[in-house]
DOSEKOL-747488 format. One record per residue (C-alpha): x, y, z. Coordinates in steps of 0.2 Angstrom, whole numbers, padded with zeros to 4 digits, always signed. Layout:
REM DOSEKOL-747488
XYZ;...
This chain:
REM DOSEKOL-747488
-0043-0032+0029;-0045-0049+0018;-0055-0042+0005;-0043-0026+0004;-0027-0040+0005;-0037-0052-0011;-0040-0052-0027;-0049-0064-0038;-0042-0071-0055;-0045-0083-0068;-0032-0096-0071;-0027-0112-0078;-0022-0126-0067;-0011-0139-0071;-0012-0154-0059;-0009-0170-0071;-0023-0161-0082;-0026-0143-0086;-0044-0134-0077;-0046-0116-0077;-0047-0111-0061;-0051-0094-0048;-0037-0093-0040;-0034-0080-0025;-0020-0068-0027;-0010-0055-0014;-0014-0038-0018;-0001-0026-0022;-0002-0006-0022;+0009+0010-0020;+0004+0021-0005;+0015+0037+0001;+0018+0043+0015;+0021+0062+0018;+0029+0069+0034;+0016+0085+0038;+0013+0087+0021;+0029+0086+0012;+0033+0066+0002;+0044+0053+0009;+0040+0037+0001;+0030+0029-0009;+0028+0009-0005;+0022-0003-0013;+0011-0013+0002;-0004-0023+0002;-0020-0012+0004;-0027-0012+0025;-0022-0003+0040;-0013+0009+0030;-0013+0022+0045;-0005+0008+0057;+0007+0007+0044;+0012+0025+0040;+0014+0028+0059;+0025+0011+0061;+0036+0017+0046;+0037+0033+0055;+0043+0027+0071;+0054+0012+0063;+0063+0023+0050;+0067+0035+0064;+0059+0049+0061;+0050+0050+0075;+0052+0044+0094;+0039+0037+0097;+0017+0039+0095;+0017+0054+0107;+0027+0064+0093;+0014+0059+0082;-0003+0071+0082;-0013+0060+0069;-0011+0050+0053;-0022+0059+0038;-0031+0050+0025;-0028+0060+0011;-0037+0048-0002;-0027+0040-0016;-0017+0031-0008;-0008+0047+0002;-0007+0047+0019;+0001+0062+0031;+0009+0061+0047;+0006+0076+0056;+0020+0079+0071;+0012+0084+0089;+0016+0102+0093;+0031+0106+0098;+0039+0093+0087;+0049+0097+0074;+0056+0086+0061;+0067+0088+0044;+0060+0080+0031;+0075+0082+0021;+0082+0071+0030;+0071+0054+0030;+0066+0056+0010;+0069+0042-0003;+0078+0043-0020;+0066+0031-0027;+0051+0021-0020;+0053+0005-0010;+0047-0009-0018;+0040-0023-0006;+0053-0035-0005;+0066-0019+0001;+0062-0009+0018;+0076+0002+0015;+0077+0004-0004;+0083+0023-0009;+0096+0025+0008;+0113+0033+0005;+0121+0020+0017;+0122+0007+0028;+0127+0020+0040;+0108+0031+0036;+0099+0015+0040;+0107+0012+0057;+0092+0023+0065;+0094+0014+0084;+0103+0028+0093;+0104+0014+0112;+0102-0002+0114;+0084-0009+0117;+0078-0013+0134;+0082-0032+0139;+0067-0035+0136;+0057-0053+0138;+0064-0070+0142;+0055-0085+0137;+0057-0103+0136;+0059-0116+0124;+0042-0121+0125;+0033-0104+0122;+0046-0101+0106;+0039-0120+0100;+0022-0114+0102;+0022-0097+0091;+0021-0103+0073;+0006-0113+0076;-0004-0099+0084;+0006-0087+0070;-0005-0098+0055;-0019-0100+0065;-0021-0080+0061;-0013-0079+0043;-0030-0077+0036;-0026-0067+0020;-0009-0083+0019;-0021-0097+0019;-0032-0088+0005;-0017-0083-0007;-0001-0093-0001;+0009-0076-0006;+0009-0062+0009;+0021-0063+0023;+0015-0060+0044;+0022-0052+0059;+0016-0055+0078;+0021-0048+0094;+0019-0061+0109;+0021-0061+0128;+0033-0071+0138;+0020-0082+0138;+0018-0086+0121;+0003-0075+0119;+0000-0067+0102;-0005-0049+0105;-0009-0044+0087;-0005-0050+0069;-0002-0039+0054;-0002-0048+0035;+0007-0040+0020;+0016-0043+0004;+0031-0037+0011;+0038-0042+0027;+0045-0025+0032;+0026-0018+0029;+0020-0032+0041;+0033-0025+0053;+0028-0006+0050;+0009-0012+0052;+0011-0022+0069;+0020-0008+0078;+0008+0005+0072;-0005-0003+0080;+0004-0005+0096;+0006+0012+0097;-0009+0016+0098;-0015+0001+0109;+0001-0001+0120;+0016+0010+0120;+0032+0004+0123;+0032-0012+0119;+0050-0018+0128;+0041-0033+0136;+0037-0040+0120;+0044-0053+0106;+0044-0051+0088;+0038-0067+0076;+0040-0065+0057;+0034-0078+0045;+0050-0077+0035;+0068-0076+0037;+0076-0063+0051;+0085-0048+0038;+0093-0034+0040;+0079-0023+0040;+0068-0032+0051;+0083-0032+0065;+0084-0013+0062;+0065-0010+0065;+0063-0021+0080;+0077-0012+0088;+0074+0006+0083;+0054+0001+0089;+0062-0006+0106;+0061-0023+0104;+0073-0035+0109;+0071-0053+0103;+0066-0058+0086;+0061-0074+0079;+0058-0081+0059;+0054-0097+0054;+0067-0094+0042;+0085-0092+0042;+0095-0075+0048;+0105-0065+0038;+0124-0061+0040;+0121-0041+0043;+0104-0043+0052;+0117-0055+0065;+0129-0041+0065;+0117-0029+0069;+0108-0039+0085;+0125-0043+0092;+0127-0024+0090;+0113-0019+0101;+0113-0033+0111;+0099-0041+0104;+0091-0061+0103;+0089-0069+0084;+0083-0085+0083;+0078-0092+0067;+0071-0109+0060;+0059-0107+0072;+0049-0125+0065;+0047-0143+0064;+0051-0143+0082;+0066-0135+0085;+0074-0119+0083;+0091-0110+0080;+0099-0097+0093;+0110-0083+0082;+0112-0072+0096;+0105-0067+0115;+0104-0085+0121;+0103-0076+0138;+0085-0073+0134;+0078-0091+0132;+0077-0102+0147;+0089-0116+0140;+0084-0132+0148;
């Protein structure tokens, strides 16, 4: 993915003196998702793992209830992907069509209301219980696998981890919500359900991150930065654990402290 995710440009870098250097930039391009041929959304994303992104998008947006409801994800070319439903599964695509394209910073653009975003219909399973030592080891393991970030410094990451701290998979994207969708799409093809895994994101824990985690069945969400108030409202509603500021040998438990074995 690294070659797709990174573009090199000539820039003038000023560090005391000015110099012309080659600089690596994260790539941002549109992709269109369709459901059985009907256009749903145009999303700004970093190219790579697009089939996973399409499948993860379908799951975390509540379009399908899981990977078993998807027969295939078809590359139509020119940045268009079609999610084709399994036999016997019917979905009204107009329920999920977005009013305009979603930028890389907005995972829920075009949704009519907060109620429409809250697609999770039930509380996720109880999920994993972890120790502080496991949590504190996660950021270091994540940065080791953030290949595009090390090159560009401008891309988000999402990782799934086991209760012992092992990272199952990592995905990167210019949009934090896209990174989660790519991760969920990957897990949907390799191991499902994923309720015994935790989710780690490289930035803040926003409402859309918690919402996508809830729909996917992930009850433990960690971020290296802060959480938003609306994210915590949703986490409390669905009895989830949200941890923020996971860095510098510490962390903040916002909700669901029962999943952390505190001394």
